[in-house]
C-alpha positions in Angstrom: -0.2 -0.1 -0.1 1.6 3.4 -1.0 2.5 5.8 1.6 3.4 8.8 0.2 1.6 8.5 -4.0 -2.1 9.6 -3.2 -4.6 9.4 -6.2 -2.7 12.5 -7.9 0.9 12.5 -7.0 2.4 13.7 -3.8 0.5 16.5 -1.7 1.6 18.0 1.6 2.1 21.4 3.2 5.3 22.6 1.3 8.4 22.6 3.2 6.9 19.5 5.8 7.0 16.0 5.1 7.2 14.6 2.2 7.5 18.0 0.7 10.4 18.9 3.2 13.9 19.0 1.2 15.5 15.8 1.6 12.6 13.6 0.9 12.2 15.8 -2.6 16.1 15.1 -3.2 15.7 11.2 -2.4 12.6 11.4 -4.8 14.5 12.5 -7.2 17.2 9.9 -7.1 14.5 7.1 -6.9 12.9 9.0 -10.4 16.3 9.5 -11.7 17.3 5.0 -10.3 13.7 3.8 -11.9 14.2 5.5 -15.1 17.9 4.3 -16.1 16.3 0.8 -15.9 14.6 1.8 -19.0 17.5 3.7 -20.5 21.0 4.7 -20.0 20.3 8.7 -20.4 16.9 9.6 -19.2 15.9 12.8 -19.9 13.0 14.6 -17.6 11.0 18.0 -17.9 10.0 19.9 -15.3 7.3 22.5 -15.0 5.4 23.9 -12.1 2.4 26.1 -11.2 2.7 29.9 -9.6 3.2 28.8 -5.9 6.4 30.5 -4.3 7.4 27.2 -3.0 7.3 25.6 -7.1 10.9 26.8 -7.8 12.8 25.3 -4.7 11.0 22.3 -4.8 11.9 22.0 -8.5 15.6 23.0 -7.9 16.0 20.3 -5.3 14.1 17.9 -7.3 16.4 18.5 -10.2 19.4 18.0 -7.7 18.3 14.5 -6.9 17.9 13.6 -10.8 21.0 15.0 -11.6 22.9 13.3 -9.0 20.8 9.5 -10.2 22.0 10.1 -13.8 19.1 12.1 -15.4 19.2 15.1 -17.9 17.1 18.1 -16.8 14.9 20.8 -19.0 12.3 23.0 -18.0 9.4 24.5 -19.4 8.5 26.8 -16.4 5.0 27.8 -15.4 2.9 25.9 -17.4 -0.4 23.8 -16.9 -0.2 19.9 -15.9 -1.4 18.8 -19.0 1.5 21.0 -21.2 3.8 18.5 -19.4 1.9 15.3 -20.4 2.0 16.7 -23.6 5.7 17.4 -23.8 6.9 14.6 -22.3 5.1 12.2 -25.1 6.2 14.1 -28.1 9.4 15.4 -27.2 11.1 12.2 -26.3 11.6 12.8 -22.6 11.6 9.3 -20.1 9.0 11.0 -17.6 7.7 14.9 -17.0 7.1 16.2 -13.3 5.0 18.6 -12.4 5.0 20.7 -9.1 1.7 21.9 -8.3 -0.9 21.3 -5.9 -3.5 21.7 -8.2 -6.8 23.5 -6.4 -5.1 23.6 -3.0 -4.3 26.6 -1.0 -1.0 28.5 -1.9 0.8 27.0 1.4 0.3 23.4 -0.2 2.6 21.9 -3.0 2.8 18.8 -4.8 4.7 16.4 -7.2 2.8 14.5 -10.2 5.0 12.1 -12.3 4.2 11.2 -15.5 5.9 8.4 -18.0 6.9 8.5 -21.6 3.6 7.8 -22.8 2.0 11.2 -21.4 0.0 9.0 -18.9 0.5 9.0 -15.1 2.4 6.5 -13.9 1.2 3.0 -12.8 0.7 2.3 -9.1 3.1 -0.6 -9.2 5.6 2.1 -10.7 4.9 4.7 -7.5 5.3 1.9 -4.9 8.7 0.8 -6.3 9.7 4.3 -5.9 8.5 5.1 -2.4 10.7 1.6 -1.6 13.5 3.4 -2.7 12.7 7.0 -1.4 12.4 5.4 2.4 15.8 3.3 1.7 17.5 7.2 0.4 15.9 8.8 3.4 17.6 6.1 5.9 21.1 7.6 4.8 20.4 10.4 2.8 21.8 13.9 4.0 19.6 17.4 3.2 21.7 19.0 0.1 22.5 22.5 0.2 20.0 25.0 -1.6 21.3 25.3 -4.8 18.9 26.9 -7.5 20.9 27.1 -10.2 20.4 22.9 -10.6 17.1 23.7 -12.0 18.0 24.8 -15.9 16.8 27.6 -17.5 13.0 27.9 -19.2 13.0 26.6 -22.5 10.2 29.1 -24.3 9.6 26.9 -27.2 8.0 24.2 -24.8 5.4 26.4 -24.2 5.2 27.5 -27.8 4.8 23.9 -28.7 2.0 23.1 -26.3 0.2 26.4 -27.9 0.1 25.2 -30.8 -0.7 21.7 -30.1 -4.2 23.1 -28.3 -4.9 25.4 -31.4 -4.3 22.5 -33.8 -7.3 20.6 -31.9 -9.8 23.7 -32.7 -8.6 24.8 -36.5 -11.7 26.2 -37.5 -12.5 28.4 -34.1 -13.1 31.9 -34.4 -14.4 33.9 -31.6 -15.1 36.8 -33.3 -18.4 38.7 -32.2 -18.1 37.0 -28.6 -17.1 38.1 -25.3 -15.9 35.5 -22.9 -14.4 36.1 -19.4 -11.5 34.1 -18.3 -10.6 33.5 -14.9 -6.9 32.0 -14.3 -7.0 31.2 -10.7 -3.7 32.8 -10.6 -1.9 29.7 -11.4 -0.6 28.1 -14.2 -3.1 29.3 -16.6 -2.6 32.6 -16.3 1.0 32.1 -18.1 -0.6 30.5 -21.2 -4.6 31.6 -21.7 -3.9 35.1 -22.8 -1.6 34.5 -26.0 -3.9 31.3 -26.5 -7.4 33.0 -26.6 -5.8 36.4 -28.1 -5.2 34.7 -31.3 -8.7 33.5 -31.7 -10.3 37.1 -31.9 -13.5 38.3 -30.0 -13.4 39.9 -26.7 -11.3 38.4 -23.7 -11.9 39.7 -20.5 -8.9 38.1 -17.8 -9.3 38.0 -14.4 -7.3 36.8 -11.3 -4.4 36.6 -13.7 -1.6 38.3 -11.7 -0.3 35.8 -9.6 1.7 36.8 -6.4 2.7 33.2 -5.2 0.4 33.4 -2.4 -3.0 34.2 -4.4 -3.5 31.2 -6.6 -6.8 29.6 -6.0 -7.4 32.6 -3.5 -11.7 33.2 -3.8 -11.1 32.6 -7.5 -10.9 29.8 -10.0 -12.6 26.2 -10.6 -13.2 26.1 -6.5 -15.2 29.2 -6.8 -17.1 29.1 -10.2 -19.7 31.5 -8.9 -17.1 34.1 -9.2 -16.9 33.7 -12.8 -20.8 33.5 -13.2 -21.0 37.0 -11.8 -18.4 38.2 -13.9 -20.2 36.9 -16.9 -23.4 38.9 -15.7 -21.6 42.0 -15.2 -19.9 42.6 -18.4 -23.1 41.0 -20.7 -20.7 38.0 -21.7 -21.8 35.2 -23.6 -19.6 32.4 -21.1 -17.3 32.5 -19.0 -14.2 29.8 -18.3 -12.5 29.1 -14.8 -9.7 26.8 -14.1 -8.0 25.4 -11.2 -4.5 26.3 -10.3 -2.4 23.9 -12.6 -5.1 24.4 -15.6 -6.0 20.5 -15.7 -9.8 21.2 -15.2 -12.2 23.9 -16.2 -15.6 24.9 -15.4 -18.1 27.5 -17.1 -20.8 29.7 -16.7 -23.4 30.3 -19.0 -24.9 33.6 -20.2 -27.4 33.8 -17.9 -24.9 33.2 -15.5 -25.4 29.7 -14.2 -22.4 27.6 -13.5 -21.8 24.8 -15.8 -19.9 22.1 -14.2 -18.2 18.9 -15.6 -21.2 16.6 -15.8 -23.1 19.4 -18.2 -19.6 19.4 -20.5 -19.8 15.6 -20.3 -23.2 15.9 -21.7 -22.8 18.6 -24.4 -19.4 17.1 -25.5 -21.2 13.3 -26.1 -23.9 14.7 -28.1 -21.7 16.5 -30.0 -19.3 13.7 -30.9 -22.6 11.0 -31.3 -23.9 13.6 -33.9 -20.5 13.6 -35.7 -20.3 9.6 -35.5 -17.5 9.7 -33.3 -18.3 8.4 -29.9 -16.4 5.3 -29.8 -18.5 2.8 -27.9 -21.4 5.1 -27.6 -20.1 5.0 -23.6 -18.9 8.0 -21.8 -16.8 7.5 -18.4 -18.3 9.4 -15.5 -17.7 8.9 -11.8 -20.0 8.1 -8.5 -20.1 11.6 -7.9 -21.7 12.5 -11.0 -25.3 13.3 -10.9 -27.8 11.2 -11.6 -29.6 13.7 -14.1 -26.4 13.3 -16.3 -27.1 9.5 -16.6 -30.8 10.2 -17.4 -29.4 13.0 -19.9 -27.5 10.4 -21.9 -29.9 7.8 -21.6 -32.6 9.7 -23.3 -29.7 10.4 -26.1 -29.0 6.4 -26.8 -25.4 7.1 -24.9 -24.3 4.6 -22.1 -22.7 6.1 -19.0 -20.4 3.7 -16.5 -19.3 5.5 -13.2 -15.6 5.0 -11.8 -14.0 5.8 -8.3 -13.5 9.9 -8.3 -10.0 10.4 -9.4 -9.2 11.0 -12.6 -6.5 8.1 -12.9 -9.6 5.9 -12.7 -11.7 7.1 -14.8 -9.1 6.6 -17.4 -8.9 3.1 -16.2 -12.6 2.6 -17.2 -12.1 4.4 -20.4 -9.4 2.0 -21.3 -11.6 -0.9 -20.5 -14.4 0.3 -22.3 -12.8 1.9 -24.8 -14.1 5.4 -24.6 -12.9 8.2 -26.0 -14.9 10.6 -23.3 -15.0 10.4 -19.8 -14.5 13.1 -16.7 -15.8 14.5 -13.3 -17.9 16.4 -12.5 -15.0 18.8 -10.9 -14.2 19.8 -14.7 -11.3 17.1 -15.5 -12.8 16.0 -18.9 -10.9 13.4 -21.0 -10.7 13.5 -24.8 -8.4 10.2 -25.0 -8.2 11.1 -28.8 -6.6 14.3 -28.1 -5.0 13.8 -24.7 -3.4 11.7 -22.4 -5.1 13.8 -19.3 -7.4 15.9 -18.4 -6.4 19.8 -19.6 -8.5 22.7 -18.6 -7.4 24.9 -21.6 -8.5 22.1 -24.1 -11.6 21.5 -22.7 -12.7 25.4 -23.1 -11.5 25.1 -26.7 -13.9 22.3 -27.5 -16.4 23.6 -25.9 -16.3 27.5 -27.4 -16.0 25.2 -30.7 -18.8 23.0 -30.2 -21.0 26.2 -29.0 -20.2 27.5 -32.1 -20.5 25.0 -34.6 -24.2 24.4 -32.7 -24.9 28.0 -32.9 -26.5 27.7 -29.8 -25.9 29.5 -26.4 -24.3 27.3 -23.7 -27.2 28.0 -21.9 -29.2 26.0 -25.1 -27.1 23.4 -25.0 -27.4 22.0 -21.4 -31.1 23.2 -20.7 -32.5 19.8 -20.5 -30.2 18.3 -18.0 -32.3 17.8 -14.8 -30.0 18.2 -11.5 -31.0 16.2 -8.4 -29.9 18.1 -5.1 -27.0 17.1 -4.2 -24.9 17.8 -1.2 -20.9 16.9 -0.2 -20.0 17.3 3.3 -16.0 17.3 4.1 -15.1 15.5 7.5 -11.4 16.1 8.5 -10.1 12.7 10.2 -6.9 12.2 11.9 -6.9 9.2 10.3 -8.3 6.5 7.5 -9.7 3.2 8.9 -11.6 1.6 7.0 -15.3 2.9 7.0 -16.9 -0.5 6.6 -15.1 -1.4 10.1 -16.7 1.5 11.9 -20.1 0.4 13.1 -21.6 3.6 13.5 -20.7 5.0 10.0 -22.1 1.6 8.3 -25.3 1.7 10.1 -25.9 5.2 9.2 -25.2 4.8 5.0 -27.5 2.0 5.5 -30.0 3.8 6.6 -29.9 6.5 4.2 -29.7 4.2 2.0 -32.6 2.3 2.2 -34.9 5.4 2.6 -33.5 6.7 -0.2 -33.7 3.4 -2.5 -34.0 4.5 -6.1 -34.7 7.8 -5.6 -31.2 8.9 -4.3 -27.5 8.0 -3.7 -25.0 7.8 -1.3 -21.3 7.7 -2.0 -18.8 8.0 1.3 -15.2 7.7 0.5 -12.0 9.4 1.6 -9.9 12.1 -0.5 -7.2 10.8 -1.8 -5.0 14.1 -1.5 -5.9 15.6 1.8 -7.1 14.2 5.6 -10.9 14.1 4.9 -14.1 11.9 4.5 -16.4 13.3 1.7 -19.7 12.4 2.1 -22.2 12.8 -1.2 -25.8 12.1 -1.0 -28.0 13.0 -4.1 -32.0 12.9 -3.7 -35.1 14.2 -5.1 -36.1 15.0 -1.4 -33.4 18.1 -0.3 -34.7 17.7 3.4 -33.9 13.5 3.5 -30.8 14.4 1.6 -29.6 17.1 4.2 -30.7 14.8 6.8 -28.6 11.9 6.1 -25.6 14.1 4.7 -25.2 15.3 8.5 -25.9 12.1 10.0 -23.4 10.3 8.1 -20.8 13.2 8.7 -21.7 13.2 12.7 -20.8 9.7 12.8 -17.8 9.4 11.0 -16.6 12.8 13.3 -17.5 10.9 16.5 -15.3 8.0 15.2 -12.1 9.6 13.7 -12.9 13.2 13.8 -9.6 15.4 14.0 
């Protein structure tokens, strides 16, 4: 069982274990040694978001990689999917992103992609963990050395922009007004140039990162912010990214938030109409609303549910040979175009769909009836198996029995934080709230931090 890697790499408070300098250096060594089993002179490309800790973490990782025998290149501040793209198209043995995605600025993380542009398999991460712990038994903390991180290669970001635009060659936004919320994150380095080339009027917000304002009351965690901006500017729609821009949410011209479920519905119908929805299948997650499944069924599209986490969505897509999948949070996978969720790509594809349909974004998702849904996060001191806690089991069973076919109950631990997440969906909002609080209280009494 992995102790360092979660569902989206390693994530913690920057400077604290496992994101302390000694562990990061050991991680660089372990990654280099792992790569040298496949190629004698591995090349690794690094990218990062805008947190003030990202540079020193990248430099420390580069120290370990170089001592371990790997060559290091840097793409600088770039969205996570940009590194996935560069890794698979530029002959790198691995790509590493320094980012904590949607987390606050104090946190950071390390995500690793293999040469095919996919995140590392669990088995490879487990092998790396074993070496990291071996290194920690003898390794000394290296002296800080900012020069260990090479200068950025500007052409890498240019190549990524060209790839994104190549996916929507006919897209023009002339006559449209679009609000872009860059979350003061990685999208700030890319979105202005990318969207300026498409015409139309672009209104940029939260595009001035200072190292500490990433995701701060902006971005995909606060989609209501861009929705208000759309209304204030009488814009056609709004796009909002998270800190590393691997996901995007939207707001339509009426100021309604359009989440990943609606994006999946719009994209699935468009692909089906053009005969491109392979297997007639869409992969969502256990958190996706029941209304999405009903709407897809009306269109003759099958939907499968995977556990929450884009790596699990990907696994289910590969099993079912699907090309479209994603999460309510805005991670959308277009497997015929990319190996990972990409917020900038999702935004371009959605805008292209709106333009070709000659309909507003609101019209394209107007028949999606959303069941009331609540998610309660409970901070826990440890992650004991939920099925071993009688009070929790009984509260979940009571909710399932009452809701039956008119609702869903999903209780799981976060893969990146010390949280238990209680999600309930039901036709009755009263029953939904009551059972969510009951289950959350049971978890709190057993495991509350």
